[in-house]
N, C-alpha and C positions, 0 to 999 in steps of 0.2 A: 504494500500500500504506500503510495507516494504522499509526502507531506505537501500540502497546498496552503496558500495563504489567502486565496480568493477574497479580495477586499470587500468592505461593507457595502460599497456602491455597485457590486456586480449585478444586482437585480434592479438597480435604480432606473429612473426615467431615462429613456434613450438607449438603454441596454438591450441586447438581444437575448432571448431565452427560449428554451424548449419546454413545452407544456405537458408533453405526454410521458407518463411513467414507462411506456413501451420503449422509448428511446433509451432510458436508463437501464431498463431490463436487458436490452440488446448489449449494452456496454458491459453489464455485469456478466452476461454469458461469455464474453470474450476474456474475462479475467481468469487467471490461473486459480485453481483451488487453493485455499489458505488454511483450512482446518481439516486435515486428512483429505477426503474426496470432496469436501464441501467448500463452496464459496460463502463465507460468512460475511454478511453485510450489516453494518450498524446504522441505525437511524437515531440520531441524538438531537438534543435541543432542550431549551427550557421547558418546564412544565407548562402546558397550555399552548405550545407552539404549533401543534398540528401533527405531531409525530404519528399518532395512532391512525389517523385518517389517511395520511400519505402512505404509511406502511401497508395498510389494507389495499390501497390502489396498486402499490408496487407488487405486493404478493399476488394479486390477481393477474397483473401483467406478466408475472413469472410463472403462471400456470398453477396458482394456489400454493406458492412456496410456504413451508412451515415458518411460523413466527414465534419467537420467544419474547414475551413481554416482561421487562424488568420489574414492573409493578408486582408481578407474581413472585419475585425472588427477594424484593426488599421487605423490610419490616418497620413497624413503628419505632423500635429501639435502634435499628441500624438501617436507615433509609439508603445509605450508600455502602453498606457492609456486605454486599452480595458477591464480590468477585470470586472468592474461594468456592462458594456454593455453585456459582455458574460454571467454574472450571471443573469441579468434581462431577457435577450432575449432567452437564451439557457438553462442554468443550472437549474434555478428554475422551468421552465415548465417541463423539463424532470424529475426532482426530484419528481414532483407532478404526474408523469405518463401521462403528456399531450404532444402532439406534439409541437415543438417549431418552431419559425421563427425569423430569425435575418436579420437586414439590411446589405446591402453589399456596401462597400465604393468603389467608382470609382476613381482610382488613376489618371486618366486623367482629369476628371471633378472636382476632389478634393471635392467631397461631396458624401453622401450616396444617392443611387438611388433606385435600386430594393431591394426586400427581397428574402430570400432563406429559404425554409422549412427544418426542421430537425426533421424527425419522430422519435417517440419512437421506439427503436430497442434493441435487446439484447446487441449490442456493438455499440457505437458511437466513432469515432476517432476525436481527436482534434489535428490539425497539425499546427505548426508554432513556430517561435522563442519565447521562454518564455512560451510555453504550460505547462511546469512543474513548473512554479513559485509557491511560497509559498501560494499565494491566491487561487490557483487552486488545489493544491495537495490533500486537504481534499475530493475533489469530485472524485478523480481518483481511478480506479482499478489497473492501471499499468502505469508506466512512461518509455518511450523508449527514449534513447538519441542517436542521430546520431553522431558517434565518429569520427569527422574529425576536425583537429586543425583549428583555426580561420583564419590563413593566407592561408592555402590551400583552405578552403571554400570560402574565399573572391576571390581568384584568379579564382576559378571555376565560381562563380557568375558573376564576371566582364567579363569573357570570354563569358559567356552565353548571357549577356545583352548588351554587346558592349559599345563603348566609349560614346555613347549618355547619358548613365546613370552613368557616372563616378562620377559626383558631388553628385548624389543621394547616391551612394555607400559610398562615403567618409562621408556624413552626417549619413548614417545608421550605419556605423562602429563605430562611436563615440557613438551613442545612444545605440547600442547593448553592447558595452564594459561597459558603465555606468550601464546598466541594470544587466548584469551578475555579475558585481563587487559587487552589493548590494543584488542581488536576484538570486543566482546560481541554476541551475537545475541538472547539471551532478552528483553532489555528492548524489543525491536522486534517481537516475535512477535505475529501476529494471532490465533494459535490455540495453546493449550497442550494437549498430549495427555499423560496420565499414562503414564509409561514402563513401569509394571507392569500396570495394568488396561486400558490402551488407551482410556480414557474421555476424551472431548473436553470440556473445561471449558465450562460454560454461560456465555454472555456474552462469550466471547472472539472469536466470529465472529457478527456480526449477532444473529439470534434463536436460534442453536443452543443 
């Protein structure tokens, strides 16, 4: 995976962009496998930036590629303490060419409950805040960053979740800020996707 710096204005007025996840799917297919036989692709960005929606569109463009949601691996006590769990339960099995299975955290019951399978596939998507952190980048074929500033992303998330989760959002915002301050993902992104328009910035992936 290459380090890219794709400037903040890459999606700005007057810039050219590609709108179809199919274009990105084609580029992903041309990548070399990065985790055993799997091309592992991370979709990172601030909470509320549109990661889940874009990942669903990209998964469909990839023929229903498996998706690992980091919300299923994080916990109240350790919102960013999931790398070892991800490595043991998902990355190492896939790297060995075996189907994986990870536990799923129940945010209401505050404990892990069911498990979810992650089959070996040509592409597996890893979606969530911190998906492109330094501990995970060696396993990645490509890192996508949803390019929406933190204030706009938080406003969108709070509007979506309602006032009942206001305290949770305040706690999350502090944890997210601390995480990205010490372990940023955006400077290493191969692709920048505008969090409002869904447009893929020209020049961030090959000829897209």
